[in-house]
N, C-alpha and C positions, 0 to 999 in steps of 0.2 A: 527562555529555556537554558538556564545556566548549569543545571545539574547534569551529571553524567547519565546518559541514557543507554539502555540495553537495546541495541538495534538488532533486528532479525530480518532475514531474507527468506522469501518463499522457497519451499523445496522444489517448486516448479521452475525456478530460475535456471536458465540454460545458456548455452552458447559460450564461446570463448572462455574467458576466465570466470564465468558465473557472475559477471557484474552487469548483466543486461536487464536489470529490473530495479524495482524500488525496494527500500527497506522501511520497516515500521518500528516504532518504539511506543510502548503503551505507557501513558501517563494516567494519573488518577481520573481525570474526566475527559481527556483528549487522546487522540492518536497523532503522533508525529510521523511524517512521511518525508523521505529524502531519496534522491537519485543515488543508486549504489556506485555509479561511475564518478560522481563528484560529491562525496560525503561531506566535504568541508564547506560546501556552498549552502545556500538557504534551505530551510526545511518548511514544510507546510504542516500546520496543525489544525485538525478538525475535531468537532465534538465526537466522542466515542459512538453515540447513538447514530449519528449521520454516517460515520464510516461503516458501521455494521449494516445499516440499510443499503449502502452502496454495494458492499460485498454480497449481500443476499440477492440483490438485483442482478449482479454479474453472474452469480451461480445460476439463478433462474433462467437468464437469457442463454447461458451455455447449455442448459438442459433441453430447452425447447428448440434450439437451433435457429432462433430468429435473430439473435445477435443484437437486438434492440434497434435494428434499422427501421427507419420510417416512423419512429415514435415521436 
């Protein structure tokens, strides 16, 4: 990942200086993820479809109140 990426932070980011979350950058087939407190450190890249499935599961767990515990 040598190209300049357009990083964005969740609007739900809160606390302190607003640096208590992760940031994502959209690539053609992957999503890059980094720690907003340490942006110069390593990034994680996952296939876009996998990231979307993860986000959908998080949303679903948040709506049913189960939180995914015990799965």
